[in-house]
C-alpha positions in Angstrom: -52.8 26.9 49.8 -56.1 25.6 49.6 -59.4 27.4 48.4 -62.6 26.7 49.1 -65.9 28.3 47.8 -67.6 29.1 50.9 -70.4 30.4 48.9 -71.5 27.0 47.5 -74.3 25.1 47.9 -74.7 24.2 51.4 -71.3 24.4 51.7 -70.3 21.4 50.1 -66.4 20.5 49.2 -65.8 19.6 45.8 -62.7 18.6 44.7 -62.6 21.4 42.1 -62.6 23.7 44.8 -59.6 22.8 46.2 -56.0 24.2 44.8 -52.5 23.4 46.7 -49.7 26.3 46.2 -46.1 24.7 47.0 -45.1 25.8 50.5 -42.6 24.5 52.9 -45.3 26.0 55.9 -46.8 23.7 57.6 -49.4 26.1 58.6 -50.9 26.6 55.0 -51.4 22.8 54.9 -53.5 22.8 58.0 -56.3 24.5 56.3 -56.3 21.6 53.6 -56.8 19.0 56.5 -60.0 20.7 57.0 -61.3 20.7 53.5 -60.4 17.0 53.0 -62.1 15.8 56.0 -65.3 17.6 54.6 -64.9 16.5 51.7 -64.7 12.9 53.0 -67.8 13.2 54.8 -69.6 14.6 51.9 -68.4 11.7 49.5 -69.3 9.3 52.2 -72.5 11.0 53.4 -71.5 11.7 57.0 -73.4 14.2 58.6 -71.7 14.1 62.3 -68.4 12.3 62.6 -69.0 12.4 66.4 -71.4 9.5 65.8 -69.5 7.5 63.8 -66.9 4.8 64.8 -63.2 5.3 65.6 -62.9 3.0 62.5 -64.7 5.2 60.2 -62.6 8.3 61.7 -59.4 6.4 61.1 -60.7 5.9 57.7 -61.1 9.8 56.9 -57.5 10.5 58.5 -55.7 8.2 56.1 -58.2 9.8 53.3 -56.6 13.3 54.1 -53.0 11.6 54.5 -53.5 10.7 50.9 -54.6 13.9 49.2 -52.4 16.1 51.8 -49.2 14.8 53.0 -48.4 11.6 51.0 -46.7 13.5 47.9 -45.6 16.3 50.1 -43.8 14.5 53.1 -41.1 17.3 52.6 -43.7 19.7 54.8 -42.9 17.6 58.1 -38.8 17.0 57.3 -35.8 18.9 57.6 -34.0 16.5 54.9 -35.1 13.1 53.5 -33.9 11.4 57.0 -35.2 13.5 59.6 -38.3 15.0 60.6 -39.0 18.4 61.3 -40.2 18.6 64.9 -41.8 21.9 65.2 -44.1 21.1 62.1 -44.9 17.6 63.2 -45.8 19.6 67.1 -48.3 21.9 65.2 -49.5 19.0 63.2 -50.0 16.9 66.4 -51.8 19.7 68.5 -54.3 20.2 65.2 -54.8 16.4 65.6 -55.6 16.5 69.2 -57.3 19.3 69.5 -59.2 20.3 66.3 -59.6 16.7 65.1 -59.7 14.4 68.1 -61.1 16.1 70.8 -63.7 18.1 68.4 -65.3 15.0 67.1 -65.1 12.7 70.1 -62.2 10.2 69.4 -59.5 9.3 71.1 -55.8 10.1 70.4 -53.6 7.4 69.4 -50.0 7.0 68.2 -51.9 4.8 65.3 -54.3 7.9 64.6 -51.4 10.4 64.4 -49.0 7.8 62.3 -52.4 7.7 59.7 -52.5 11.2 59.7 -48.8 12.3 59.4 -47.4 9.2 57.7 -44.7 9.0 59.8 -43.9 5.5 61.0 -45.3 4.2 64.3 -42.1 2.9 65.2 -40.4 6.2 64.3 -43.1 8.0 66.8 -42.2 5.6 69.8 -38.6 5.8 69.5 -39.1 9.7 70.4 -40.1 8.1 74.0 -37.2 9.9 76.0 -35.8 6.5 77.1 -34.8 6.3 73.1 -33.3 9.7 73.1 -29.7 9.1 73.3 -28.8 13.0 72.6 -30.6 15.3 74.5 -31.0 18.1 71.6 -33.5 20.6 71.3 -34.7 18.6 68.4 -35.0 15.5 70.5 -37.1 17.5 73.2 -39.4 18.4 70.9 -39.9 15.1 69.4 -40.4 13.9 73.1 -43.1 16.5 73.4 -45.1 15.2 70.6 -44.8 11.1 72.2 -45.8 12.5 75.1 -49.1 14.6 73.5 -50.2 11.3 72.2 -49.5 9.5 75.7 -51.0 11.8 77.9 -53.9 12.8 75.4 -55.0 9.1 74.8 -54.9 8.1 78.8 -57.1 11.2 79.3 -59.3 10.5 76.6 -59.8 7.0 78.0 -60.4 8.4 81.7 -63.0 10.6 80.3 -64.8 8.0 78.7 -65.2 6.2 81.9 -65.8 9.2 83.8 -68.7 10.5 81.8 -71.0 7.5 82.2 -72.1 7.4 78.3 -69.5 4.6 78.0 -69.6 0.9 78.7 -66.2 1.2 81.2 -64.9 -2.1 80.3 -63.4 -1.8 77.2 -61.8 1.8 78.4 -60.6 0.5 81.7 -59.1 -2.7 79.8 -56.8 -0.5 77.5 -55.8 1.3 80.7 -54.9 -1.6 82.4 -53.2 -2.3 79.2 -51.3 0.5 78.4 -50.8 2.6 81.4 -50.7 -0.1 84.1 -53.5 1.3 85.7 -54.2 -1.5 88.1 -50.6 -2.2 88.6 -50.2 1.8 89.8 -53.3 1.6 92.0 -51.9 -1.5 93.7 -48.9 0.3 94.7 -50.5 2.9 96.0 -53.0 0.5 98.1 -55.9 2.0 96.4 -56.8 -0.7 94.0 -60.6 -1.3 94.0 -61.9 -4.6 95.3 -62.8 -7.2 92.2 -66.5 -7.1 91.8 -68.6 -10.0 92.6 -70.5 -12.1 90.0 -73.9 -10.5 91.2 -72.3 -6.8 90.2 -70.8 -7.7 86.9 -74.0 -8.1 84.7 -74.4 -3.9 85.6 -71.2 -3.9 83.1 -72.6 -5.3 80.5 -75.5 -2.7 79.8 -76.1 -2.3 75.9 -73.4 0.9 75.2 -71.9 -0.6 72.5 -72.7 2.0 70.0 -70.2 4.5 71.9 -67.9 1.6 72.9 -65.2 2.1 69.9 -61.6 3.2 71.0 
């Protein structure tokens, strides 16, 4: 279990403040994620992760992985070959709600893979179409897959709706990853293409918030 001296100056996290007690409980190590997140921000002089790019956020996730999960992958596994679906699900929930949503970042398979160390191909294999045996473990793994896919789509759509982000990037990703344009056309709701006179309005300089 991690220890943090909350009375330290300005609540800064130092390496000496962190100790880990061996445990199979993912809940104990969840606490370490916040501690190493704060330590990363301290070391890189980041005051507010919400203002940082998606690339910096991914760098932070990798920093957390190196200190929390890299040498403790047993926390996420039942055995050497099989992942523990309950622990992976708990970590996925934490990744989405306490990291991505809290710091205004878009969830993704690659982001969760970076944090957890679970290979991206393994995560993609948890799609129900690839689950040959409908066991409870497979159902739980599929929930992880659906959470990552659905919350990514929701996050991209929110970027368009909030009006603070140049919509070109999110729309392109939604069309590519979720076939939004194709789905809209099938439903007869596809919007007409913009004219050349209207296109410059999409090019307003909102690039500071365009990282996805």
